[in-house]
Every structure is written in C-alpha cells, then in structure tokens.
DRENZAGU-591728 format. One record per residue: residue number from 1; chain; x, z, y of N, C-alpha, C in turn. Coordinates in pm, 1 decimal, padded with zeros to 6 digits. Example, Ala and Ser with C-alpha at 12.3 -4.5 7.8 and 13.67 -1.06 7.14 Angstrom:
2
> 1, A, 01319.0, 00780.0, -00569.0, 01230.0, 00780.0, -00450.0, 01320.0, 00780.0, -00330.0
> 2, A, 01285.0, 00708.0, -00225.0, 01367.0, 00714.0, -00106.0, 01290.0, 00787.0, 00003.0
! end
This chain:
92
> 1, A, 00081.5, 00000.0, -00119.8, 00000.0, 00000.0, 00000.0, 00086.3, 00000.0, 00126.9
> 2, A, 00199.0, 00068.8, 00122.3, 00287.6, 00076.0, 00238.9, 00339.6, -00063.4, 00273.7
> 3, A, 00385.0, -00136.2, 00172.0, 00437.1, -00270.6, 00194.6, 00332.4, -00363.7, 00255.1
> 4, A, 00209.6, -00356.0, 00205.4, 00101.1, -00439.0, 00259.2, 00071.2, -00403.0, 00404.0
> 5, A, 00077.8, -00273.8, 00434.5, 00050.8, -00228.6, 00571.5, 00156.8, -00282.3, 00666.9
> 6, A, 00282.5, -00269.7, 00629.4, 00391.1, -00319.6, 00714.6, 00379.4, -00470.7, 00731.2
> 7, A, 00353.1, -00540.6, 00623.0, 00339.1, -00686.4, 00627.8, 00224.4, -00727.6, 00720.4
> 8, A, 00112.3, -00657.8, 00712.0, -00004.3, -00688.0, 00795.2, 00029.8, -00678.6, 00943.9
> 9, A, 00091.4, -00569.0, 00982.7, 00122.7, -00549.2, 01124.1, 00232.0, -00644.6, 01173.2
> 10, A, 00333.7, -00667.3, 01092.6, 00440.5, -00759.5, 01132.7, 00385.5, -00901.3, 01150.7
> 11, A, 00296.9, -00941.8, 01061.2, 00238.3, -01076.0, 01068.7, 00161.6, -01095.7, 01199.9
> 12, A, 00108.1, -00988.5, 01252.5, 00030.9, -00995.6, 01376.9, 00115.0, -00964.8, 01501.1
> 13, A, 00246.0, -00958.6, 01484.4, 00333.8, -00943.1, 01599.9, 00370.5, -00801.0, 01637.6
> 14, A, 00334.1, -00704.5, 01554.9, 00371.2, -00566.0, 01582.5, 00511.8, -00539.5, 01531.3
> 15, A, 00579.7, -00447.9, 01596.4, 00714.1, -00407.0, 01558.5, 00705.5, -00272.3, 01488.1
> 16, A, 00778.8, -00257.9, 01378.4, 00785.5, -00128.8, 01310.3, 00889.8, -00046.1, 01383.1
> 17, A, 00845.9, 00060.8, 01446.7, 00939.7, 00145.7, 01520.5, 01002.9, 00251.9, 01433.3
> 18, A, 00923.2, 00304.4, 01341.0, 00973.6, 00416.0, 01262.6, 00896.4, 00424.6, 01131.3
> 19, A, 00965.6, 00472.0, 01030.3, 00904.3, 00498.9, 00901.1, 00976.9, 00618.4, 00842.5
> 20, A, 00903.8, 00711.7, 00782.6, 00974.1, 00824.5, 00722.1, 01042.0, 00777.7, 00593.1
> 21, A, 01125.2, 00860.2, 00536.2, 01205.6, 00820.3, 00420.4, 01119.2, 00783.2, 00300.2
> 22, A, 00999.2, 00834.8, 00291.4, 00910.1, 00802.6, 00180.0, 00817.2, 00686.8, 00214.8
> 23, A, 00818.7, 00643.2, 00340.5, 00734.8, 00532.2, 00381.5, 00588.5, 00567.0, 00397.2
> 24, A, 00555.4, 00696.0, 00399.5, 00415.2, 00735.4, 00412.1, 00368.5, 00743.3, 00556.6
> 25, A, 00461.5, 00761.4, 00648.2, 00427.4, 00768.1, 00789.9, 00491.3, 00649.4, 00859.7
> 26, A, 00409.2, 00569.6, 00925.3, 00455.6, 00448.1, 00990.7, 00416.9, 00450.3, 01137.6
> 27, A, 00500.1, 00388.9, 01220.5, 00474.0, 00382.1, 01364.2, 00500.1, 00239.4, 01407.8
> 28, A, 00396.1, 00175.6, 01461.6, 00404.3, 00036.8, 01506.3, 00382.4, 00028.8, 01656.6
> 29, A, 00439.9, -00075.7, 01717.0, 00426.7, -00093.7, 01861.6, 00410.4, -00242.4, 01891.2
> 30, A, 00334.5, -00270.2, 01996.3, 00322.6, -00407.9, 02043.6, 00293.4, -00406.2, 02193.2
> 31, A, 00342.4, -00509.2, 02262.8, 00309.7, -00529.7, 02403.3, 00380.4, -00435.6, 02498.1
> 32, A, 00346.6, -00452.7, 02625.0, 00402.6, -00370.8, 02732.6, 00305.8, -00377.1, 02850.1
> 33, A, 00331.6, -00297.8, 02950.6, 00248.8, -00302.6, 03071.2, 00254.5, -00443.5, 03129.9
> 34, A, 00372.5, -00504.1, 03130.4, 00387.7, -00639.8, 03182.0, 00304.8, -00739.9, 03101.5
> 35, A, 00306.5, -00724.9, 02969.0, 00225.2, -00811.6, 02883.3, 00077.4, -00797.0, 02917.2
> 36, A, 00035.4, -00675.0, 02943.1, -00105.4, -00650.4, 02976.9, -00150.1, -00736.1, 03095.3
> 37, A, -00060.8, -00755.5, 03191.1, -00096.6, -00828.9, 03312.4, -00110.3, -00979.4, 03287.8
> 38, A, -00054.0, -01028.1, 03175.8, -00054.1, -01171.7, 03152.4, -00138.0, -01218.6, 03035.1
> 39, A, -00214.4, -01129.4, 02974.0, -00295.6, -01171.0, 02859.6, -00434.2, -01108.3, 02865.6
> 40, A, -00529.3, -01181.5, 02812.3, -00664.6, -01127.8, 02800.5, -00695.4, -01089.9, 02656.2
> 41, A, -00599.9, -01113.6, 02565.5, -00617.9, -01079.0, 02425.1, -00585.9, -00930.3, 02407.9
> 42, A, -00685.2, -00846.7, 02377.9, -00660.1, -00702.7, 02368.5, -00562.1, -00665.2, 02257.7
> 43, A, -00546.0, -00750.2, 02156.0, -00450.9, -00719.5, 02049.7, -00306.9, -00736.8, 02095.2
> 44, A, -00287.2, -00797.1, 02213.4, -00152.5, -00811.9, 02269.2, -00124.2, -00709.7, 02378.4
> 45, A, -00221.7, -00624.1, 02408.4, -00200.2, -00519.3, 02507.1, -00100.1, -00418.6, 02452.9
> 46, A, -00044.0, -00340.2, 02542.7, 00048.9, -00235.2, 02500.9, -00025.7, -00139.5, 02408.2
> 47, A, 00028.4, -00123.2, 02288.2, -00036.2, -00034.3, 02192.6, 00066.9, 00028.3, 02099.9
> 48, A, 00034.9, 00146.7, 02053.5, 00113.1, 00216.5, 01952.5, 00016.4, 00262.1, 01845.1
> 49, A, 00056.2, 00242.4, 01720.6, -00030.2, 00276.9, 01608.3, 00049.3, 00364.4, 01512.6
> 50, A, -00005.8, 00481.0, 01483.1, 00055.8, 00575.1, 01390.9, -00028.6, 00576.7, 01264.0
> 51, A, 00035.1, 00557.1, 01149.0, -00037.8, 00551.1, 01022.4, 00026.9, 00646.2, 00923.5
> 52, A, -00056.2, 00720.1, 00851.9, -00008.6, 00805.3, 00743.6, -00084.0, 00765.9, 00618.0
> 53, A, -00009.3, 00743.8, 00509.5, -00068.5, 00702.1, 00382.9, -00036.8, 00808.5, 00278.7
> 54, A, -00142.3, 00866.4, 00222.8, -00126.8, 00964.7, 00115.4, -00216.8, 00919.4, 00001.6
> 55, A, -00155.0, 00873.4, -00106.6, -00231.5, 00817.9, -00218.2, -00306.7, 00694.2, -00171.3
> 56, A, -00437.7, 00695.9, -00186.2, -00521.1, 00584.7, -00141.7, -00587.9, 00613.3, -00007.1
> 57, A, -00551.8, 00724.3, 00055.0, -00611.6, 00761.1, 00183.9, -00520.4, 00718.6, 00298.6
> 58, A, -00580.2, 00652.5, 00397.7, -00506.3, 00606.2, 00514.8, -00564.5, 00672.4, 00638.5
> 59, A, -00478.0, 00734.3, 00718.9, -00517.4, 00790.7, 00847.0, -00443.6, 00711.7, 00954.4
> 60, A, -00517.6, 00666.7, 01055.0, -00455.2, 00586.6, 01160.7, -00498.0, 00636.7, 01297.8
> 61, A, -00402.0, 00639.6, 01389.1, -00428.2, 00675.3, 01527.9, -00382.7, 00557.9, 01614.2
> 62, A, -00474.9, 00504.3, 01692.4, -00446.1, 00390.1, 01778.0, -00442.2, 00436.2, 01922.4
> 63, A, -00332.4, 00407.5, 01991.2, -00319.6, 00437.6, 02134.0, -00307.7, 00304.1, 02205.7
> 64, A, -00414.0, 00266.5, 02273.4, -00419.4, 00138.1, 02342.1, -00407.9, 00163.7, 02491.8
> 65, A, -00311.3, 00099.7, 02555.5, -00292.9, 00112.6, 02699.1, -00353.6, -00011.9, 02764.6
> 66, A, -00460.8, 00005.9, 02838.3, -00531.9, -00106.2, 02900.2, -00496.5, -00123.3, 03048.1
> 67, A, -00379.5, -00076.7, 03087.5, -00337.0, -00090.8, 03227.4, -00343.2, -00237.4, 03269.1
> 68, A, -00401.3, -00262.9, 03383.3, -00412.7, -00399.3, 03433.7, -00532.1, -00474.8, 03377.7
> 69, A, -00611.1, -00409.4, 03295.6, -00728.5, -00471.8, 03234.1, -00853.0, -00389.0, 03265.4
> 70, A, -00966.9, -00450.0, 03249.4, -01093.9, -00378.7, 03259.6, -01162.4, -00394.6, 03123.9
> 71, A, -01136.7, -00300.6, 03030.7, -01191.9, -00312.9, 02896.0, -01345.0, -00313.9, 02895.5
> 72, A, -01398.9, -00395.1, 02808.8, -01543.6, -00404.5, 02792.1, -01578.6, -00372.5, 02647.2
> 73, A, -01705.0, -00375.3, 02617.4, -01751.3, -00354.1, 02479.5, -01691.3, -00460.2, 02386.6
> 74, A, -01671.4, -00581.3, 02437.5, -01614.4, -00690.8, 02358.8, -01475.4, -00653.9, 02306.8
> 75, A, -01391.9, -00595.2, 02392.5, -01257.9, -00555.0, 02349.9, -01264.3, -00443.8, 02245.2
> 76, A, -01357.5, -00352.1, 02259.7, -01373.4, -00245.9, 02160.2, -01411.9, -00304.6, 02024.8
> 77, A, -01498.8, -00405.3, 02025.2, -01539.6, -00471.2, 01900.9, -01419.0, -00541.0, 01836.9
> 78, A, -01335.4, -00603.9, 01918.2, -01215.8, -00670.6, 01864.8, -01125.7, -00569.2, 01795.4
> 79, A, -01103.1, -00453.5, 01858.4, -01018.9, -00350.7, 01795.5, -01084.9, -00294.3, 01670.2
> 80, A, -01216.5, -00273.3, 01672.7, -01287.4, -00225.0, 01553.3, -01271.3, -00323.8, 01438.0
> 81, A, -01284.6, -00453.8, 01467.0, -01267.7, -00556.4, 01363.9, -01123.7, -00558.8, 01311.6
> 82, A, -01027.9, -00540.2, 01401.7, -00887.1, -00535.8, 01363.2, -00861.8, -00421.5, 01265.5
> 83, A, -00915.8, -00304.2, 01295.9, -00898.0, -00188.1, 01209.3, -00964.5, -00210.8, 01074.0
> 84, A, -01087.0, -00263.7, 01075.3, -01157.2, -00292.3, 00950.5, -01082.6, -00393.5, 00865.1
> 85, A, -01030.1, -00495.7, 00928.0, -00952.9, -00597.0, 00856.5, -00826.2, -00536.8, 00797.0
> 86, A, -00761.5, -00451.0, 00872.8, -00641.0, -00384.2, 00822.5, -00672.9, -00303.2, 00697.9
> 87, A, -00779.1, -00226.7, 00701.2, -00815.0, -00143.1, 00586.6, -00850.0, -00228.5, 00464.1
> 88, A, -00919.7, -00340.2, 00486.0, -00953.9, -00429.4, 00375.6, -00830.4, -00493.7, 00313.7
> 89, A, -00734.7, -00532.2, 00396.2, -00616.5, -00603.8, 00346.4, -00515.8, -00513.8, 00276.3
> 90, A, -00508.8, -00388.5, 00316.5, -00408.0, -00301.7, 00253.1, -00462.3, -00232.7, 00128.2
> 91, A, -00588.6, -00255.6, 00097.9, -00639.5, -00211.1, -00029.7, -00710.7, -00078.2, -00033.2
> 92, A, -00763.3, -00031.4, 00078.9, -00837.4, 00094.7, 00075.2, -00984.0, 00067.5, 00063.8
! end
C-alpha cells in the first residue's frame, strides 16, 4: 500500500518530502504561493499532505494553502474527488 501511495502522489506531481524508516508515515508537498498566483487548478495550489498507514487503515491530513485564490464549492469538490480517488487506487 505504501508503494502505491507514493506512486499515486508522484504521478500527480507531488514531491515526497519525508518518509519514516518503516514507510508508514509519508509527507508530500506540491506548489508554492507563487504557483497559486498563476494557476486556477486547485490540485496545483500550495499543499502539504501527511499520511499514516497502519495495516489497511489510512489516515490523511491535507493542508491546502489558497493564498491568492478565492476557493469555491467547486474546488472543495475537486479535492474531495482527489482524496476519494487516492483511497480507491491505493487499495483501501
């Protein structure tokens, strides 16, 4: 499951910042404040994602920085779909 999770995020342009020695805790990052000013795609906004995998259970914390944007319900739906897709692809 860890390998699938890393592959999923890397394929979408996220950088793996940190992983614990067992690979159960992962930290991904994408975008910057500058990127926020030049894109309307919320998946390219500055974001950090912390994931912990224990057995078949996945816990994820998403920190999305919307500086320079005016988030709407549409952007929230995009992030909800992104999270759902991630969970489906990594096998939970």
